[in-house]
C-alpha positions as CSV (number, residue, x, y, z in Angstrom):
1,M,-0.1,-0.1,0.0
2,S,1.5,3.3,-0.9
3,K,1.9,6.1,1.4
4,I,-0.7,8.3,-0.4
5,T,-3.2,5.5,-0.1
6,M,-2.5,5.0,3.4
7,T,-3.1,8.7,4.2
8,A,-6.2,8.8,2.3
9,A,-7.5,5.8,4.3
10,V,-6.6,7.3,7.5
11,A,-8.2,10.7,6.7
12,L,-11.4,8.8,5.4
13,A,-11.5,6.9,8.6
14,L,-11.2,10.1,10.7
15,A,-13.6,12.0,8.6
16,T,-16.3,9.4,9.1
17,A,-15.7,8.7,12.8
18,T,-15.5,12.4,13.9
19,P,-19.3,13.2,13.3
20,V,-20.2,10.2,15.3
21,V,-18.1,11.2,18.3
22,Y,-19.3,14.8,18.1
23,A,-22.9,13.7,17.9
24,Q,-22.5,11.5,20.8
25,T,-20.6,14.3,23.0
26,S,-23.5,16.7,21.9
27,H,-26.1,14.3,22.8
28,E,-24.5,13.5,26.2
29,T,-24.1,17.1,26.9
30,R,-27.7,17.9,26.0
31,V,-29.0,15.0,28.1
32,V,-27.1,16.3,31.2
33,T,-28.2,19.8,30.8
34,T,-31.9,18.9,30.3
35,N,-32.1,16.5,33.0
36,T,-30.7,18.7,35.7
37,V,-32.8,18.9,38.9
38,T,-32.5,22.5,40.5
39,S,-33.7,21.6,44.0
40,P,-33.7,18.5,46.2
41,A,-37.3,18.9,47.1
42,I,-40.6,19.8,45.5
43,Q,-41.1,23.6,45.3
44,P,-44.3,25.6,46.3
45,D,-45.0,26.4,42.7
46,E,-44.8,22.6,41.6
47,V,-47.6,20.1,41.5
48,R,-47.2,16.4,41.5
49,A,-49.1,14.6,38.6
50,S,-50.3,11.9,41.0
51,K,-52.0,14.5,43.1
52,M,-53.4,16.5,40.2
53,I,-55.0,13.6,38.5
54,G,-58.3,12.9,40.0
55,S,-58.5,16.2,41.7
56,T,-61.6,18.3,41.7
57,V,-61.5,21.6,39.6
58,Y,-63.5,24.6,41.0
59,D,-64.5,27.8,39.3
60,V,-63.9,31.1,40.9
61,Q,-67.1,31.0,42.7
62,N,-65.9,27.8,44.5
63,R,-68.3,25.6,42.5
64,N,-67.3,22.1,41.4
65,I,-66.9,22.0,37.7
66,G,-65.2,18.7,37.0
67,S,-62.1,16.7,37.8
68,V,-58.7,16.2,36.3
69,K,-58.8,12.9,34.3
70,D,-55.3,12.9,32.9
71,L,-52.3,15.0,31.8
72,V,-51.2,14.8,28.1
73,L,-47.3,15.3,27.7
74,N,-45.6,16.1,24.4
75,K,-42.5,14.4,23.2
76,N,-40.4,16.8,25.2
77,G,-42.1,15.9,28.4
78,K,-43.9,19.1,28.9
79,V,-47.6,19.1,29.7
80,D,-49.5,19.9,26.5
81,A,-53.0,19.6,28.2
82,V,-54.9,18.9,31.3
83,V,-57.9,16.7,30.5
84,V,-60.8,17.6,32.6
85,D,-64.0,15.5,33.0
86,V,-66.9,17.7,32.9
87,G,-70.5,16.9,33.6
88,S,-70.2,13.2,34.6
89,F,-72.0,11.7,37.4
90,L,-70.8,8.4,38.8
91,G,-68.6,8.1,35.7
92,M,-71.3,8.6,33.2
93,G,-72.8,11.3,31.0
94,G,-69.8,13.5,30.9
95,K,-67.2,14.5,28.5
96,Y,-63.4,15.3,28.3
97,V,-62.2,18.7,27.5
98,A,-58.5,19.9,27.2
99,I,-57.3,22.9,29.1
100,P,-53.8,24.4,29.0
101,L,-52.0,23.8,32.1
102,S,-51.3,27.6,32.5
103,D,-55.0,28.2,32.8
104,I,-55.3,26.1,35.9
105,K,-54.3,27.9,39.3
106,S,-53.4,25.9,42.3
107,D,-53.6,27.4,45.7
108,N,-54.3,25.9,49.1
109,N,-54.1,22.3,47.4
110,R,-57.1,23.3,45.3
111,L,-57.3,23.6,41.5
112,T,-59.2,26.5,40.2
113,L,-60.1,27.5,36.7
114,D,-61.5,31.0,35.6
115,R,-64.4,29.3,33.6
116,S,-67.8,28.0,34.5
117,K,-69.0,24.5,34.0
118,E,-71.3,25.7,31.3
119,Q,-68.3,27.1,29.2
120,L,-66.4,23.8,29.6
121,Q,-69.5,21.9,28.3
122,Q,-69.5,24.1,25.3
123,M,-65.9,23.1,24.4
124,A,-65.1,20.5,21.9
125,Q,-64.7,17.0,23.1
126,Y,-61.3,15.8,23.7
127,R,-60.4,12.2,22.9
128,L,-57.7,10.5,25.1
129,E,-57.3,7.7,22.4
130,E,-56.8,8.2,18.7
131,H,-57.9,4.9,17.1
132,N,-56.4,5.7,13.7
133,T,-53.0,6.3,15.0
134,G,-53.0,4.3,18.2
135,A,-52.0,7.4,20.3
136,G,-53.0,7.3,23.9
137,T,-53.6,3.4,23.9
138,S,-50.4,2.4,25.4
139,T,-47.3,3.7,27.1
140,S,-44.5,4.9,24.5
141,P,-41.1,3.4,24.9
142,P,-38.4,5.8,25.8
143,E,-36.4,7.2,22.8
144,G,-34.3,4.4,21.2
145,G,-35.4,2.0,24.1
146,R,-38.1,-0.5,25.0
147,L,-40.4,-0.9,27.9
148,G,-39.6,-3.3,30.7
149,P,-36.4,-4.5,32.4
150,S,-33.2,-4.7,30.5
151,T,-32.1,-8.1,29.2
152,G,-28.5,-7.2,29.6
153,R,-28.0,-7.5,25.9
């Protein structure tokens, strides 16, 4: 193998390996910065999803207008919608509506919304499951991964 051929082969190997190393370094840096927890405990302006789901939602006149059925997260892990069950009695006769998380206020462990029950009932129904795409029917696996315990492979 000539010296020029050898140099070209090494240059080609370096050129193809460098973007992979850079992408991995960039990805690792991004993961570290986005997964940083800023405090060792829950803060006064934070709400646990497990406490929010099932909670009663009140209007500003302190009337029960529904309950939180679910939280819908986008692919970045941010809450896209709070799904409120409006008008049901013993699980029947109601419908789900989607409310932006920013519209719901939390104080003294109560969820308040500046809308009436009638206004919520006039909103479009929100479907938690989309049968055409399968969205909402199962838990999505983590990006590039699968659900369940690792097999060690």
